[in-house]
C-alpha positions in Angstrom: -0.2 0.0 0.0 1.2 3.5 -0.9 1.4 6.6 1.3 -0.9 9.1 0.2 0.7 12.1 -2.4 2.2 15.0 -0.6 -0.4 18.0 -1.0 1.2 20.6 -3.3 -0.3 23.2 -0.8 2.0 21.7 2.4 4.8 21.8 -0.4 4.6 25.3 -1.5 4.1 26.6 2.0 7.2 24.8 2.9 9.2 26.4 0.5 8.0 29.8 0.7 9.1 29.8 4.3 12.4 28.6 3.9 13.8 31.9 2.6 12.6 33.9 5.3 15.8 33.9 7.4 18.3 35.6 5.6 16.1 38.9 4.9 15.3 39.1 8.5 19.2 39.3 9.0 19.6 41.8 6.3 16.7 43.9 8.0 18.8 43.7 11.4 21.9 44.9 9.6 20.4 47.6 7.8 18.9 49.3 10.9 21.9 49.3 12.2 23.7 51.2 9.7 22.2 54.4 10.8 23.7 54.0 14.1 26.5 53.2 12.7 26.7 56.2 10.6 26.5 58.2 13.6 29.4 56.7 15.6 31.3 57.5 12.7 30.2 61.1 12.6 31.2 61.5 16.2 34.6 60.2 15.3 35.2 63.2 12.5 34.3 60.9 9.4 31.6 61.9 7.0 30.3 58.4 5.9 30.0 57.7 2.4 30.1 54.0 1.8 29.0 50.9 4.3 29.9 47.4 4.5 29.7 44.8 6.6 33.0 43.3 7.9 31.2 40.7 10.3 27.9 39.5 11.3 26.8 37.6 14.4 23.2 36.5 14.9 21.8 35.7 17.8 19.8 37.5 20.6 22.2 40.2 20.6 23.2 40.8 17.1 26.7 41.6 16.8 27.8 43.7 13.6 31.2 45.2 12.5 30.8 47.9 9.7 33.7 49.3 7.6 32.7 53.1 6.7 34.8 54.8 4.4 35.1 58.6 5.2 34.7 61.4 2.2 37.8 63.3 3.8 40.2 60.9 2.3 39.8 58.1 -0.3 41.6 55.7 1.8 40.4 56.8 5.3 38.1 54.6 7.2 36.5 54.1 10.4 35.2 50.4 11.8 32.2 50.8 14.0 30.8 47.9 16.2 27.1 47.6 17.1 25.3 45.5 19.1 21.7 45.8 19.2 21.0 49.3 18.6 24.3 50.9 20.4 27.6 51.2 18.3 30.8 52.6 19.2 34.0 53.4 17.3 36.8 51.0 17.2 39.2 52.4 14.8 
């Protein structure tokens, strides 16, 4: 005796729920960019480009941003954000 076929609706639901984790992480990282830019401004750096150097998911998200400064094309600062509080590393 064969098992009943897997319903297509259940399969569609499972496939649509699978990619939900990466956008949630991206939303967390992008929400911390504003605070990271403010920390860079406090360190006398006018932010131009923001890159994520390290991302540690968890209850308290730990993100390190590399922020390029407009004063010098080779100048940048590193800002570490935990949750919504950010500090200037370098």
